[in-house]
N, C-alpha and C positions, 0 to 999 in steps of 0.2 A: 486435529482440534480446530484449525482455522479454515476448514473446508468452505464455509460460506464466503469468507473473505477471499480465499484463493480463487473461488469460482468467479466472483466479481472482478478480481484483478485479471483473471484469464480472459474474460470477455473484453475488458478494456485493452489488454495487451494484444489480443487478436485483432482488434480494430486498428490499433496503432501500427502493428506489424503489416497488416494487409493493405492499409490505405496509404501508407507512405507519406508523400508530400501533400496528399489531399486531407490527411488527418490534421486536426487542429485542436489544441487545448482551448477550453473556454477562456476568454479574456476577462481580466478583472473589470469591474468589481464583482465580488461575490458577497452578497448580503452587506455586511458592515466593513468588509476588508477590501481596501482599494489598492494595496501595494503588493499583493501576492497572487499567484496563479490559483484559481479556484480549486483545482485538483489538489494542490498542495495544502490548501486550507482544510479541505475535507479529509485528506489522509493524515494531516497533522505534521507533515514534513515534505520537503521537496525531493527526498531520497527516492521514493517510488517513481516519480516522473523522470528523474534523471537516470534511474536504472533502466526504465523502458527506452529512453532516448539513446542510451549507451548499448542497447542490445542484450542486457542481462536477461538470462532465462528465468522463467517463473520458478523453476526448481532452485536456482541459485538464490533468488529472492527469499523463498521459503527457508532455505538452509541458513541464510543470514539472520533469521529470527530465532534460530534454535537455542542459542545460549541465553538470550533474554527470556525466552519462554521457559526454559528449564529453571532459571533463577526465580522467575515469577511463581512457578508451580511449587517450588520449595518454600518460598516466602509465604504464600497464601495458606499453606498447611496450618500455620499458627492460628489462622482465623476461621478455619473450617469447623463448624459445630457438628455437622453430620457428613459422613462420607461413605 
């Protein structure tokens, strides 16, 4: 279900993993946010960046979303008019 998101993350993770010390996150500010890493702002959390930095695999990241995704799919059923 999140294949476009995972594809984008795979590209970023590949760059992070392959460029090592030469890889750098964009420094703040990002638009109107001056106190957070721009990648954190775009992704809505610092969790993904920290997982990349800690060597978490893409598969582990995807798996960590499973519970929330399953809960969302159950909750959204109440609002689906057509399926």
